[in-house]
N, C-alpha and C positions, 0 to 999 in steps of 0.2 A: 511162819507165811509170808515175809519179804520174798522168800526163798520163790515160794511157791508163784509168786506177781513174776517174777522175773524171771519164770518161764512159761507164761506168755505170751501168744503170738508180738508184733509188733503194734497192728490194728488195735490188739484190746490191751494193751497200753496204754496206748495212744490217748483210747476211750477211755480210761482209768484213772488216769491224769488227767485228761479233760473234767470228766463229772468232779473229782477231786478241787481243783482249777475254780470253776463255778461254786462248790458247798459254803468253799470256804470265800469267796467275793460277795456271795449274799450275806454272811455274816457278819462283814467290814465291817465295822461302828470308826466313825472317824474320832481324830484324838478329840479330847475334852478338851476347849478352848478357853481362857480365863479368859476375862471382860476388859485387859488389857490389848491382850490378842485380837479378841475382836475392834476392837475399836486401832488400832495398829494397820489389820486390814480393810476396815473401814474407808481410813483416812488415805491409804493406799489407792483404794477403788473408787474414789470420789475425785483422788488429784488425777489419776487416769484417764476417766472421763471428763473431765476440766480441760486435759492437755487438745485433746482431743489428735493425739497421733497415735498411729498402731501403731507404729514403726516398721519392721520390714518384715516380707514374709516369708514365710522357711528357706523359698529358693532363691533368695534376696543375700541372707545370711549365709546358705552352703556356696553361693557362688565370690563371698566374701571370702569367707572360709578356706576356701578351696585357691583364693588368687593369694592371702595370706603364708600359703605354705610354698 
């Protein structure tokens, strides 16, 4: 069966991969969080919101990384 799929034209294989990925993605269920996990996430979110500092944007991080290399 797999060998048969491998003989399909590239466009059809890509379409099949996308369909498979979409079906997997739609079934994804997040990990079960414990109460301790939830509390930690809530604490970190509260701390982030209280700080008021959004941090660096992606370009700043990438520029800093390039300069350090």
